[in-house]
C-alpha positions as CSV (number, residue, x, y, z in Angstrom):
1,M,28.8,23.3,0.1
2,A,25.9,24.5,2.3
3,S,22.9,23.1,0.4
4,R,24.7,19.5,0.4
5,S,25.7,19.9,3.6
6,A,21.9,20.9,4.2
7,M,20.5,17.7,2.4
8,A,23.2,15.8,3.9
9,Q,21.6,16.6,6.9
10,S,18.2,16.0,5.9
11,G,19.5,12.4,4.1
12,G,20.9,10.8,7.8
13,F,24.4,11.6,6.5
14,G,25.7,14.2,9.0
15,F,27.6,13.4,12.1
16,A,27.1,16.2,14.0
17,D,25.0,14.5,16.4
18,E,28.4,12.5,17.5
19,T,31.0,13.4,20.1
20,P,33.7,15.6,18.2
21,I,37.5,14.3,18.1
22,T,39.6,17.0,19.1
23,L,42.9,16.9,17.6
24,N,46.3,18.8,18.9
25,V,46.9,20.3,15.7
26,A,46.3,24.0,13.9
27,E,45.0,22.9,10.6
28,I,42.9,20.3,9.3
29,E,43.0,19.3,5.5
30,V,41.2,17.3,3.7
31,V,43.1,15.9,0.2
32,N,40.6,13.6,-2.2
33,D,43.1,11.7,-4.2
34,Y,40.1,9.7,-6.0
35,V,39.5,10.4,-8.9
36,S,35.8,9.3,-10.6
37,P,36.2,8.0,-13.9
38,M,32.8,9.4,-14.7
39,K,31.4,6.6,-16.8
40,P,30.0,3.1,-16.5
41,P,30.8,0.5,-14.2
42,N,31.2,3.5,-11.9
43,I,28.1,5.3,-10.6
44,E,29.1,7.5,-7.6
45,Y,29.4,10.5,-10.0
46,Q,25.3,10.3,-10.8
47,L,24.8,10.5,-6.4
48,Q,23.0,13.7,-4.6
49,L,25.7,13.0,-2.4
50,T,29.0,11.0,-3.5
51,P,31.2,9.4,-0.9
52,A,33.4,11.3,-1.1
53,E,31.6,13.8,-0.1
54,V,30.4,12.4,2.6
55,V,34.0,12.0,4.4
56,R,34.5,15.9,3.6
57,L,31.2,16.1,5.8
58,W,32.6,13.7,8.5
59,V,35.9,16.1,8.6
60,Q,34.0,19.2,9.5
61,D,31.3,17.6,11.8
62,R,34.0,15.5,13.7
63,L,37.4,16.9,13.7
64,K,38.1,19.9,15.2
65,A,41.6,21.1,15.5
66,A,42.8,22.9,19.0
67,G,46.8,22.9,18.5
68,S,48.5,25.4,18.0
69,S,50.7,23.9,15.4
70,G,51.0,20.8,13.2
71,K,48.7,19.5,10.6
72,A,46.4,16.4,10.3
73,R,45.9,15.4,6.7
74,V,42.6,13.2,5.8
75,I,43.1,11.6,2.5
76,I,40.1,9.9,0.6
77,R,42.3,7.4,-1.5
78,N,39.0,5.5,-3.0
79,A,35.5,7.0,-3.1
80,S,33.8,4.6,-5.8
81,I,30.8,2.8,-6.3
82,V,30.4,0.2,-8.9
83,E,27.5,-1.5,-10.5
84,V,27.8,-5.0,-11.4
85,N,25.2,-6.8,-13.6
86,L,23.7,-10.0,-12.3
87,P,22.6,-13.2,-14.4
88,R,19.2,-13.3,-14.9
89,T,17.4,-16.1,-15.1
90,S,16.0,-17.3,-18.9
91,G,13.7,-18.7,-20.6
92,V,10.1,-19.3,-19.6
93,K,10.8,-19.6,-15.8
94,G,12.7,-16.2,-16.4
95,W,9.1,-14.6,-17.0
96,F,7.7,-15.5,-13.5
97,T,10.8,-14.4,-12.1
98,T,11.7,-11.7,-11.0
99,D,16.0,-11.4,-10.1
100,Q,18.0,-9.4,-8.9
101,S,19.4,-7.4,-11.6
102,Q,22.5,-5.5,-10.4
103,R,24.7,-5.3,-7.4
104,Y,26.3,-1.8,-6.3
105,D,29.8,-2.1,-4.9
106,G,31.3,1.0,-2.4
107,R,34.7,1.1,-1.5
108,L,35.8,3.8,0.9
109,E,39.9,3.9,1.8
110,V,40.6,6.9,4.2
111,E,43.9,7.4,5.6
112,I,44.3,10.2,8.8
113,Q,48.1,11.2,9.0
114,V,49.1,13.7,11.8
115,D,51.8,15.8,11.6
116,M,53.3,17.7,15.2
117,P,56.9,18.6,14.4
118,A,57.0,20.9,17.5
119,K,56.4,17.7,19.2
120,S,58.1,15.3,17.3
121,Y,55.3,13.4,16.6
122,A,53.8,11.7,13.3
123,G,51.5,8.7,12.8
124,S,48.8,7.7,10.7
125,T,45.6,5.8,10.8
126,S,44.0,4.2,7.5
127,V,40.7,2.5,7.2
128,V,39.2,0.2,4.2
129,V,35.1,0.0,4.2
130,T,33.1,-2.1,1.7
131,S,29.5,-2.5,1.5
132,S,27.3,-4.1,-1.5
133,Q,23.5,-3.5,-2.3
134,S,21.6,-5.3,-4.8
135,V,18.5,-4.6,-6.8
136,A,15.8,-6.3,-8.6
137,E,14.9,-6.2,-12.3
138,D,11.5,-4.3,-11.8
139,V,13.2,-1.2,-9.5
140,T,12.3,2.3,-9.7
141,L,14.3,5.2,-10.5
142,N,13.4,6.2,-7.5
143,Q,13.8,3.0,-5.7
144,R,17.4,2.4,-7.1
145,E,18.5,6.3,-6.1
146,K,17.5,5.3,-2.5
147,T,19.7,2.2,-2.7
148,W,22.2,4.1,-3.6
149,A,22.3,6.7,-0.5
150,Q,21.5,3.6,1.9
151,L,24.7,2.0,0.6
152,V,26.9,5.3,1.2
153,R,24.9,6.1,4.6
154,D,26.3,1.9,5.3
155,M,29.7,3.5,4.2
156,S,29.5,6.2,6.0
157,H,28.7,5.1,9.4
158,D,31.2,2.3,9.0
159,M,33.9,4.3,8.3
160,D,32.8,6.5,11.1
161,A,33.3,3.7,14.0
162,Q,36.7,2.8,11.9
163,L,38.0,5.6,11.8
164,A,37.1,7.2,15.6
165,K,38.9,3.7,16.5
166,G,41.8,4.0,14.8
167,I,42.1,7.7,16.0
168,R,42.1,6.2,19.7
169,D,44.2,3.1,18.9
170,N,46.5,4.5,16.8
171,L,46.8,8.8,17.4
172,F,45.9,9.1,20.8
173,A,49.1,11.3,21.2
174,A,47.9,13.7,18.9
175,L,44.2,13.5,20.9
176,I,42.9,16.4,23.2
177,L,41.0,14.8,25.5
């Protein structure tokens, strides 16, 4: 994971610059319930850094366990990016028109569950983040990959903001301030 982490930091996917969120639990576990179909129209498996890996990076950089008991589970429910072919201009007009040919629809669904039996506390928060980007029919492979990376970056920043707020709002009893 070190090479992925270094790549993520250089690609703007890291969260190390953000203030860590310290939970009163002994352990933080990441559970990936999302299984990519590994075939079109899904394309997340083709990315250098998948949305699921970005969630793992977020947990590594943002969540800290500082309690003596209890557990937090970060569950990845969905981490997909789907390619949708868009209609193109036909006929003579189509020869002189550069259309948007594909749209990429990303979706991240993440839930955080905290269980602190010693304190008789259990709580959860969840987010659903979506984002879309389209590319022109004359896009290069390099431009397409940059579009994918930007889509993941946009989703990761939205996820970070929403989860931080969700933790403050819904898991306040589990926070160490």
